[in-house]
C-alpha positions as CSV (number, residue, x, y, z in Angstrom):
1,M,0.0,0.0,0.0
2,L,1.1,3.5,-0.7
3,R,-0.2,6.9,0.3
4,I,0.0,9.9,-2.0
5,P,-1.1,13.6,-1.6
6,I,-4.2,14.5,-3.5
7,E,-6.6,17.4,-3.6
8,L,-10.4,17.0,-3.4
9,R,-12.7,19.6,-4.8
10,Y,-16.4,19.8,-4.2
11,R,-18.7,22.8,-4.7
12,G,-16.0,25.4,-4.2
13,K,-14.3,23.6,-1.2
14,V,-10.8,22.3,-1.7
15,I,-9.0,20.1,0.8
16,Q,-5.6,18.3,0.8
17,V,-5.5,14.7,2.0
18,L,-3.4,11.6,1.6
19,A,-5.0,8.8,-0.5
20,L,-4.3,5.2,0.1
21,L,-3.5,3.4,-3.2
22,H,-4.0,-0.3,-3.5
23,T,-5.5,-2.6,-6.0
24,G,-8.2,-4.3,-3.9
25,F,-10.9,-1.6,-4.4
26,E,-12.5,-2.7,-7.7
27,T,-15.4,-0.7,-9.2
28,D,-16.9,-0.4,-12.7
29,V,-16.8,3.4,-12.5
30,P,-14.3,5.8,-10.8
31,V,-15.1,6.0,-7.1
32,I,-13.4,7.5,-4.1
33,A,-14.2,6.2,-0.6
34,L,-14.1,8.9,2.1
35,P,-14.1,8.7,5.8
36,P,-17.1,10.5,7.3
37,H,-15.0,13.4,8.7
38,V,-13.6,14.1,5.2
39,A,-17.1,14.0,3.7
40,R,-18.3,16.4,6.3
41,E,-15.4,18.8,5.7
42,L,-16.3,18.9,2.0
43,G,-20.0,19.3,2.7
44,I,-21.0,16.1,0.9
45,E,-24.6,15.0,1.6
46,V,-25.5,11.4,1.6
47,S,-28.4,10.3,-0.6
48,G,-28.6,6.6,0.0
49,V,-27.3,3.6,1.8
50,R,-25.9,0.4,0.1
51,E,-24.9,-2.8,1.7
52,Y,-22.0,-4.9,0.3
53,V,-20.3,-8.2,0.7
54,A,-16.6,-8.4,0.2
55,V,-14.0,-11.2,0.0
56,G,-13.9,-13.2,3.2
57,R,-17.6,-12.6,3.9
58,L,-17.0,-9.1,5.2
59,Y,-20.3,-7.2,5.3
60,G,-20.6,-3.5,5.5
61,V,-22.6,-0.4,4.6
62,V,-21.5,2.6,2.5
63,L,-23.3,5.9,2.3
64,V,-23.6,7.1,-1.3
65,G,-23.0,10.8,-2.0
66,N,-25.3,12.5,-4.5
67,D,-22.7,14.4,-6.5
68,L,-19.2,13.9,-8.0
69,V,-16.0,15.1,-6.4
70,T,-13.0,16.2,-8.4
71,V,-9.8,14.4,-7.5
72,V,-6.6,16.2,-8.4
73,V,-3.2,14.6,-8.4
74,K,0.1,16.6,-8.8
75,K,3.6,15.4,-9.3
76,G,6.3,17.9,-10.3
77,S,4.7,20.2,-12.9
78,E,2.2,17.7,-14.1
79,V,-1.4,17.8,-12.9
80,R,-4.2,15.4,-13.6
81,S,-7.8,15.4,-12.4
82,Y,-10.9,13.3,-12.8
83,D,-14.4,13.4,-11.4
84,A,-15.4,10.4,-9.2
85,Y,-18.5,9.1,-7.4
86,V,-18.3,9.2,-3.7
87,V,-19.0,6.6,-1.1
88,V,-18.7,7.4,2.6
89,V,-17.5,4.5,4.7
90,P,-18.3,4.5,8.4
91,G,-15.4,3.4,10.4
92,E,-12.8,4.1,7.6
93,E,-10.0,6.5,8.3
94,D,-8.3,6.6,4.9
95,V,-9.3,8.2,1.6
96,I,-9.2,5.4,-0.9
97,P,-9.5,5.8,-4.7
98,S,-10.9,2.8,-6.6
99,Y,-8.6,1.0,-9.1
100,E,-10.8,2.4,-11.9
101,L,-10.1,6.0,-10.6
102,I,-6.4,5.2,-10.4
103,R,-6.5,4.0,-13.9
104,R,-8.4,7.0,-15.3
105,L,-6.0,9.4,-13.6
106,G,-3.2,7.5,-15.4
107,L,-1.3,6.6,-12.2
108,V,1.4,3.9,-12.3
109,V,2.1,2.5,-8.9
110,D,5.3,0.6,-7.9
111,F,4.5,-0.9,-4.5
112,L,7.9,-2.6,-4.2
113,H,9.7,0.7,-4.4
114,E,6.9,2.7,-2.8
115,D,6.8,5.1,-5.8
116,W,4.3,6.3,-8.4
117,W,4.2,8.3,-11.6
118,F,1.9,9.3,-14.4
119,A,1.6,7.0,-17.4
120,T,2.6,8.8,-20.7
């Protein structure tokens, strides 16, 4: 796992956070999972609740936001951004982008050397 600095933008609010990158968060669309305190800081309102079952029979509930948040990643002089759906995960402390969001941002992650860069 690797944490990188990102910026979250939502309705005129901008916050800097660390995002935890890993390949275990699979989605069909770009999604960013937020802890409740980060969602509150951005002013994100929850519009629904979804239950899920994960590997190992882990059950949980996520709160679904009703808008998109813009995720901005910077490295050196290069900046990339992408709009993502939001899930708010009770009990979670990390901001976690889905693998699909990582892919659409063009991030290449080297977990062995704890490094990342933008794909060309």
